[in-house]
Backbone as CSV, one residue per row, in Angstrom:
resi,resn,N_x,N_y,N_z,CA_x,CA_y,CA_z,C_x,C_y,C_z
1,MET,-27.414,-28.959,12.077,-26.744,-28.682,11.221,-26.899,-27.572,10.322
2,ARG,-28.134,-28.228,9.479,-28.544,-27.220,8.375,-28.885,-25.929,9.240
3,ARG,-29.937,-25.665,9.917,-30.285,-24.686,10.940,-29.058,-23.432,11.045
4,GLN,-27.975,-24.251,11.618,-26.778,-23.257,11.854,-26.409,-22.897,10.742
5,CYS,-26.079,-23.359,9.606,-25.428,-23.604,8.062,-26.692,-21.558,8.252
6,LYS,-27.627,-21.966,8.079,-28.600,-21.153,7.515,-28.315,-19.835,8.495
7,LYS,-28.272,-19.855,10.024,-27.965,-18.716,10.801,-26.405,-18.038,10.603
8,ILE,-25.205,-18.738,10.254,-24.618,-18.442,9.699,-24.347,-17.298,8.436
9,ILE,-25.059,-18.021,7.355,-25.051,-17.213,6.114,-25.971,-16.393,6.109
10,ILE,-26.910,-16.079,7.470,-27.654,-14.753,7.662,-26.532,-13.883,8.005
11,TYR,-25.834,-14.317,9.494,-24.849,-13.490,10.024,-23.819,-13.060,9.035
12,GLY,-23.415,-13.739,8.146,-22.382,-13.284,6.813,-23.324,-12.129,6.071
13,SER,-24.458,-12.504,5.648,-25.027,-11.468,5.093,-24.889,-10.090,5.163
14,ILE,-25.413,-10.438,7.049,-25.495,-8.878,7.643,-24.474,-8.232,7.357
15,TYR,-22.938,-8.942,7.938,-21.928,-8.546,8.054,-21.801,-7.907,6.635
16,LEU,-22.080,-8.531,5.245,-21.546,-7.751,4.020,-22.478,-6.348,3.857
17,VAL,-23.407,-6.520,4.147,-24.353,-5.774,4.016,-23.721,-4.317,4.583
18,LEU,-23.845,-4.694,6.005,-23.140,-3.425,6.994,-21.632,-2.895,6.225
19,LEU,-20.958,-3.997,5.684,-19.611,-3.255,5.395,-19.917,-2.426,3.862
20,GLY,-20.507,-2.701,2.984,-21.053,-2.595,1.959,-21.827,-1.217,2.458
21,GLY,-22.390,-0.924,3.102,-23.218,0.465,3.562,-22.075,1.610,3.997
22,LEU,-21.338,0.818,5.154,-20.097,1.896,5.388,-19.126,2.103,4.187
23,VAL,-18.971,1.633,3.099,-18.095,2.022,2.404,-18.905,2.917,1.482
24,PHE,-19.824,2.416,1.058,-20.799,3.746,0.591,-20.949,5.064,1.491
25,VAL,-21.289,5.140,2.953,-21.379,6.096,3.750,-19.600,6.756,3.793
26,PHE,-18.693,6.193,3.950,-17.449,6.603,4.016,-16.769,7.609,2.210
27,GLY,-17.463,6.432,1.578,-17.136,7.255,0.314,-17.851,8.584,-0.041
28,GLU,-19.192,8.912,0.409,-19.743,9.909,0.292,-19.485,11.025,1.243
29,LEU,-19.338,10.770,2.307,-19.398,11.643,3.837,-17.659,12.275,3.680
30,PHE,-17.028,11.456,3.390,-15.288,11.937,3.595,-14.631,12.172,2.223
31,ASP,-13.454,13.197,2.351,-12.797,13.305,1.096,-11.487,13.011,1.613
32,ILE,-11.724,11.309,0.677,-10.693,10.703,1.257,-9.277,11.238,0.568
33,GLU,-9.378,12.030,-0.689,-7.871,12.328,-1.216,-6.967,13.280,-0.356
34,SER,-8.021,14.051,0.739,-7.144,14.909,1.580,-6.873,14.054,2.794
35,PHE,-7.122,12.741,3.029,-6.065,12.080,4.029,-4.993,11.281,3.291
36,ILE,-5.508,10.975,1.955,-4.444,10.527,1.244,-3.410,10.920,0.608
37,GLY,-3.659,11.887,0.015,-2.952,12.809,-1.161,-2.982,12.166,-2.322
38,ASP,-2.104,12.543,-3.315,-2.320,12.347,-4.855,-1.638,10.828,-4.631
39,ASP,-0.715,10.712,-4.101,0.282,9.507,-4.423,-0.174,8.047,-4.225
40,MET,-0.650,7.166,-5.337,-0.578,5.630,-5.393,0.060,4.962,-4.423
41,ALA,-0.917,4.259,-3.626,0.179,3.209,-2.729,0.878,2.311,-3.943
42,GLN,1.675,1.708,-3.080,2.544,0.829,-4.149,2.060,-0.531,-3.756
43,ILE,1.696,-1.495,-4.744,1.151,-2.735,-4.309,2.597,-3.620,-4.340
44,GLY,2.842,-4.070,-3.240,3.908,-5.295,-2.807,3.966,-6.198,-4.211
45,ARG,5.217,-6.863,-4.941,5.302,-7.937,-5.384,4.733,-9.065,-5.075
46,GLY,4.749,-9.086,-4.015,4.053,-10.301,-3.104,5.679,-11.025,-2.709
47,SER,5.842,-11.780,-1.600,6.794,-12.388,-1.071,6.476,-13.376,0.034
48,LEU,7.302,-14.144,0.542,7.054,-15.323,1.546,7.037,-14.007,2.880
49,TRP,8.012,-13.325,3.151,8.293,-12.788,4.288,6.808,-11.541,4.478
50,GLU,6.148,-11.100,3.146,4.961,-10.490,2.880,3.702,-11.130,3.409
51,ALA,3.738,-12.812,3.067,2.870,-13.804,3.299,2.831,-13.797,4.963
52,ILE,4.037,-13.967,5.757,4.170,-14.002,7.103,3.487,-12.805,7.846
53,ARG,4.057,-11.842,7.093,3.328,-10.509,7.838,1.936,-10.337,7.985
54,ILE,1.176,-10.702,6.666,0.243,-10.715,6.826,-0.594,-11.969,7.695
55,ALA,0.091,-12.853,7.682,-0.477,-14.260,8.446,-0.080,-13.669,10.129
56,TYR,0.512,-12.843,10.388,0.773,-12.670,11.686,-0.438,-11.510,12.155
57,ASN,-0.713,-10.444,11.132,-1.939,-9.599,11.195,-3.422,-10.652,11.426
58,ASN,-3.314,-11.376,10.771,-4.384,-11.801,10.579,-4.668,-12.980,11.927
59,LEU,-3.616,-13.937,12.378,-3.303,-14.374,13.503,-3.862,-13.307,14.854
60,LYS,-3.421,-12.247,14.850,-3.696,-11.392,15.868,-5.265,-11.342,16.026
61,ASN,-5.711,-10.873,14.678,-7.288,-10.947,14.878,-8.172,-12.107,15.322
62,PHE,-7.705,-13.280,14.572,-7.914,-14.361,15.076,-7.914,-14.722,16.350
63,LEU,-6.825,-14.876,17.251,-6.813,-14.680,18.609,-7.166,-13.718,19.543
64,GLY,-7.330,-12.353,19.017,-8.528,-12.000,19.467,-10.019,-12.066,19.720
65,TYR,-10.321,-12.724,18.664,-12.075,-12.925,18.576,-11.979,-14.570,19.290
66,LEU,-11.217,-15.304,19.365,-10.627,-16.613,19.800,-10.973,-16.329,21.458
67,LEU,-9.819,-15.442,21.621,-9.779,-15.500,23.568,-10.336,-14.353,24.042
68,ILE,-10.597,-13.270,23.494,-11.480,-11.923,24.201,-12.872,-11.900,23.822
69,TYR,-13.568,-13.289,23.649,-14.914,-12.883,22.826,-15.799,-12.088,23.849
70,PRO,-15.595,-12.072,25.310,-16.439,-11.402,26.048,-16.812,-9.851,25.122
71,LEU,-15.459,-9.458,24.543,-15.630,-7.851,24.133,-15.557,-8.023,22.514
72,TYR,-16.538,-8.991,21.934,-16.830,-9.178,20.552,-17.566,-7.950,19.668
73,PRO,-18.399,-7.099,20.633,-19.386,-6.504,19.337,-18.081,-5.225,19.468
74,LEU,-17.071,-4.904,20.624,-15.748,-3.654,20.274,-15.202,-4.190,18.789
75,MET,-14.724,-5.400,19.085,-14.203,-5.989,17.854,-14.694,-5.906,16.734
76,TYR,-15.680,-6.364,16.761,-16.334,-6.465,15.537,-16.851,-4.927,14.490
77,LEU,-17.017,-4.069,15.517,-17.125,-2.747,14.810,-16.032,-2.067,14.419
78,LYS,-14.685,-2.486,15.286,-13.822,-1.819,14.923,-12.747,-2.840,13.435
79,ASP,-13.032,-3.723,13.426,-13.288,-4.445,11.838,-13.972,-3.932,10.656
80,LEU,-15.395,-3.705,11.152,-16.356,-3.418,10.456,-15.621,-1.955,9.759
81,ILE,-14.967,-1.295,10.690,-15.167,0.399,10.404,-14.093,0.232,9.704
82,PHE,-12.385,-0.306,10.121,-11.643,-0.129,9.415,-11.436,-1.258,8.012
83,THR,-12.121,-2.272,7.963,-12.017,-2.773,6.678,-13.258,-1.740,5.405
84,SER,-13.779,-1.399,6.258,-14.697,-0.399,5.022,-13.982,0.573,4.824
85,TRP,-13.407,1.797,5.883,-12.426,2.523,5.279,-11.153,2.147,4.077
86,MET,-10.511,1.034,4.590,-9.616,0.204,3.412,-10.026,0.471,2.236
87,VAL,-11.411,-0.243,2.463,-11.823,-0.713,0.841,-12.201,0.685,0.073
88,VAL,-12.879,1.679,0.699,-13.139,3.187,0.118,-11.452,3.858,-0.093
89,VAL,-10.548,3.494,0.482,-9.266,4.234,0.311,-8.681,3.587,-1.091
90,SER,-8.814,2.223,-1.072,-8.448,1.558,-2.180,-9.056,1.721,-3.294
91,PHE,-10.178,1.667,-3.281,-11.295,2.371,-4.454,-10.893,3.796,-4.989
92,ARG,-10.265,4.691,-3.960,-9.727,6.002,-4.896,-8.708,5.913,-5.115
93,MET,-7.294,4.917,-4.245,-6.098,4.961,-5.145,-5.883,4.266,-6.218
94,GLN,-6.647,3.024,-6.101,-6.143,2.138,-7.192,-7.072,1.773,-8.280
95,GLY,-8.195,2.364,-8.164,-9.878,2.533,-8.846,-10.539,1.238,-8.506
96,VAL,-11.468,1.088,-8.962,-12.599,0.379,-8.748,-12.173,-1.101,-9.164
97,ARG,-11.990,-1.753,-10.235,-11.319,-2.587,-10.865,-10.371,-3.513,-9.866
98,ASP,-8.981,-2.556,-10.135,-7.826,-3.070,-9.581,-8.787,-3.635,-7.739
99,THR,-9.117,-3.303,-7.408,-9.570,-2.976,-5.736,-10.352,-4.532,-5.790
100,PHE,-11.280,-4.578,-7.184,-12.163,-5.719,-6.857,-10.878,-7.013,-6.962
101,PHE,-10.154,-6.899,-8.199,-9.040,-7.986,-8.602,-8.215,-8.370,-7.302
102,LEU,-7.595,-7.382,-6.439,-7.171,-7.712,-4.905,-8.139,-8.237,-4.214
103,LEU,-9.316,-7.706,-3.697,-10.124,-8.318,-2.915,-10.882,-9.350,-3.590
104,LEU,-10.454,-10.199,-4.319,-11.199,-11.319,-5.022,-10.526,-12.525,-4.031
105,PRO,-9.287,-12.733,-3.728,-8.887,-13.834,-2.845,-9.711,-13.808,-1.354
106,HIS,-10.180,-12.557,-0.688,-10.363,-12.266,0.290,-11.722,-13.029,0.094
107,ALA,-12.602,-12.359,-1.375,-14.005,-13.230,-0.736,-14.192,-14.684,-1.000
108,VAL,-13.071,-15.272,-1.403,-13.021,-16.745,-1.775,-12.736,-17.600,-0.480
109,LEU,-11.488,-17.180,0.295,-11.134,-17.510,1.469,-11.043,-16.528,2.638
110,GLU,-10.662,-15.263,2.938,-10.595,-14.715,3.782,-12.193,-14.458,4.803
111,ILE,-12.745,-13.649,4.034,-14.281,-13.228,4.421,-15.073,-14.498,4.655
112,PRO,-15.160,-15.677,4.147,-15.788,-16.701,4.641,-15.154,-17.194,6.083
113,ASN,-13.783,-17.206,5.940,-13.438,-17.720,7.319,-13.731,-16.627,8.352
114,PHE,-13.366,-15.453,7.815,-13.966,-14.311,8.985,-15.199,-14.023,9.586
115,ILE,-15.854,-14.653,8.618,-17.461,-14.456,9.372,-17.573,-15.836,10.055
116,LEU,-17.097,-16.852,9.930,-17.059,-18.316,10.644,-16.520,-17.966,11.945
117,PHE,-15.165,-17.271,12.262,-14.901,-17.339,13.398,-15.390,-16.307,14.365
118,THR,-15.395,-15.346,13.556,-16.443,-14.050,14.286,-17.841,-14.580,14.573
119,TYR,-18.661,-15.438,14.254,-19.560,-15.897,14.378,-19.671,-16.724,15.502
120,LEU,-18.446,-17.764,15.981,-18.165,-18.677,16.604,-18.432,-17.611,18.196
121,SER,-17.110,-16.443,17.623,-16.859,-15.707,19.107,-18.302,-15.023,19.324
122,PHE,-19.453,-15.036,18.416,-20.560,-13.880,18.701,-21.182,-15.199,19.397
123,LEU,-21.308,-16.618,19.425,-21.876,-17.465,20.294,-21.443,-17.654,21.429
124,ASN,-19.963,-17.877,21.714,-19.590,-17.773,22.853,-19.594,-16.292,23.784
125,PHE,-19.937,-15.034,23.203,-20.118,-13.571,23.813,-21.406,-13.719,24.274
126,LYS,-22.560,-14.605,23.466,-24.138,-14.890,24.036,-24.155,-15.672,25.286
127,SER,-23.245,-16.985,25.124,-23.671,-17.699,26.452,-22.560,-17.198,27.447
128,PHE,-21.578,-16.295,27.529,-20.793,-15.678,28.569,-21.784,-14.594,29.268
129,TRP,-22.621,-13.721,28.333,-23.335,-12.808,29.122,-24.536,-13.297,29.358
130,LYS,-25.499,-14.543,29.013,-26.388,-15.295,29.250,-26.183,-15.717,30.621
131,GLU,-25.153,-16.752,30.815,-24.943,-17.617,31.762,-24.398,-16.550,32.980
132,LYS,-23.240,-15.670,32.760,-22.609,-14.849,33.665,-21.417,-15.455,34.521
133,ASN,-20.859,-16.511,33.875,-20.495,-17.370,34.691,-18.504,-17.332,34.155
134,VAL,-18.089,-16.604,35.025,-16.765,-16.126,34.734,-15.312,-16.837,35.043
135,THR,-15.829,-17.745,35.820,-14.643,-18.945,35.738,-13.634,-19.221,34.607
136,GLY,-12.410,-19.870,35.108,-11.897,-20.390,33.895,-12.055,-21.596,33.171
137,LYS,-12.495,-22.342,34.254,-12.811,-23.425,33.464,-14.195,-23.720,32.372
138,VAL,-15.186,-22.403,32.972,-16.601,-22.484,31.799,-15.763,-21.688,30.828
139,TYR,-14.681,-20.452,30.879,-14.349,-19.925,30.098,-13.862,-20.766,28.899
140,VAL,-12.688,-21.591,29.283,-11.983,-22.100,28.337,-13.013,-23.083,27.563
141,GLY,-13.707,-23.750,28.493,-14.837,-24.716,27.308,-15.636,-24.477,26.852
142,ARG,-16.117,-22.902,26.873,-16.696,-22.317,25.670,-15.818,-22.439,24.195
143,ILE,-14.768,-22.030,24.385,-13.699,-22.665,23.320,-13.447,-23.649,22.857
144,TRP,-13.346,-24.336,23.650,-13.228,-25.908,23.790,-14.649,-26.556,22.563
145,LYS,-15.475,-25.965,22.902,-16.885,-26.697,22.329,-16.765,-26.590,20.935
146,TYR,-16.200,-25.629,20.450,-15.630,-25.022,18.738,-14.381,-25.407,18.168
147,ARG,-13.720,-26.244,18.973,-12.237,-26.259,19.114,-12.013,-27.249,17.468
148,TYR,-12.748,-28.107,16.885,-12.677,-28.208,15.526,-12.866,-27.292,14.560
149,HIS,-13.824,-26.668,14.785,-14.491,-25.234,14.065,-12.898,-24.311,14.157
150,TYR,-12.558,-23.668,15.095,-11.336,-22.883,15.161,-10.460,-23.946,14.855
151,LEU,-9.832,-24.689,14.733,-8.649,-25.521,13.877,-8.961,-25.105,12.321
152,VAL,-10.233,-25.361,11.989,-10.376,-25.468,10.255,-10.047,-23.759,10.150
153,CYS,-10.428,-22.932,10.845,-10.703,-21.447,10.733,-8.984,-20.984,10.603
154,PHE,-8.196,-21.370,11.785,-6.721,-21.418,11.703,-6.208,-21.712,10.674
155,ALA,-6.501,-23.083,9.716,-5.670,-23.483,8.770,-5.736,-22.711,7.633
156,LEU,-7.486,-22.408,7.385,-7.736,-21.561,6.163,-7.127,-20.030,6.361
157,LEU,-7.129,-19.673,7.667,-6.333,-18.396,7.958,-4.564,-18.204,7.504
158,LEU,-4.134,-19.583,7.394,-2.671,-19.921,7.006,-2.714,-19.703,5.677
159,VAL,-3.577,-20.296,4.863,-3.924,-20.710,3.700,-3.938,-18.980,2.745
160,ALA,-5.059,-18.565,3.196,-5.253,-17.457,2.823,-4.320,-16.173,3.021
161,SER,-3.326,-16.051,3.933,-2.535,-15.704,4.127,-1.489,-15.740,2.938
162,LEU,-0.859,-16.691,2.948,-0.352,-17.384,1.883,-0.492,-17.019,0.443
163,VAL,-1.931,-17.295,0.050,-2.480,-16.811,-1.157,-2.189,-15.197,-1.322
164,GLU,-2.960,-14.569,-0.314,-2.787,-13.535,-0.355,-1.556,-12.478,-0.521
165,GLY,-0.365,-13.290,0.422,0.898,-12.915,0.032,1.844,-13.032,-0.847
166,LEU,1.615,-14.328,-1.478,2.332,-14.605,-2.606,1.259,-14.795,-3.880
167,VAL,0.385,-15.551,-3.915,-0.521,-15.595,-5.399,-1.128,-14.062,-5.778
168,THR,-2.085,-13.403,-4.995,-2.562,-12.050,-5.058,-1.625,-11.172,-6.207
169,LYS,-0.757,-11.065,-5.514,0.125,-9.748,-5.773,0.957,-10.107,-7.207
170,LYS,1.427,-11.351,-7.465,1.883,-11.492,-8.390,0.979,-11.864,-9.443
171,MET,-0.318,-12.267,-9.463,-1.222,-12.031,-10.565,-1.574,-10.913,-10.507
172,TYR,-1.909,-9.949,-9.382,-1.805,-8.704,-9.885,-1.195,-8.048,-11.122
173,TRP,0.170,-8.295,-10.547,1.069,-8.081,-11.534,1.725,-8.044,-13.152
174,LEU,0.997,-9.575,-12.777,0.823,-10.331,-14.263,-0.298,-10.054,-15.103
175,PHE,-1.433,-9.737,-14.518,-2.575,-9.259,-15.219,-3.114,-8.035,-15.749
176,ILE,-2.776,-7.260,-14.213,-3.593,-5.925,-14.198,-2.411,-5.022,-14.882
177,ASN,-1.224,-4.736,-14.186,-0.149,-4.115,-15.026,0.964,-4.696,-16.044
């Protein structure tokens, strides 16, 4: 168990370094303002409907990693690029302070959860390509092996969506603006 935790921490650290590196590269290489214009993006006030929309988007991502784990590298690369691009755009539009404030709940709940369920997908991906066994029973068996981990990830995903949709936006308007 301790060895597995160490592997997850290393995996998560690599993800964060790659994310930070891409944020830097995108920030240096691209003229973000030409893509986004001069208008500031509007940050919502937070609502249950917004939390449900966030949960839906997070759930699609989660289910992708859960069910289509043989395509793990493509999904991981897509998430890495899109996430770093959104952070760079937010830095330019909202400023560094506001962006960090809005990312704080992600750092506490969503990013560790993302790292855990992508790591599980990575383990399933490795097992899938090592064994090259594509029967339905074995395919589902790989997911079943980590069912409790996935249930915890799902619950954290729902909590993170509520925090992002309800709490973060309201705190932003209360403390920042």
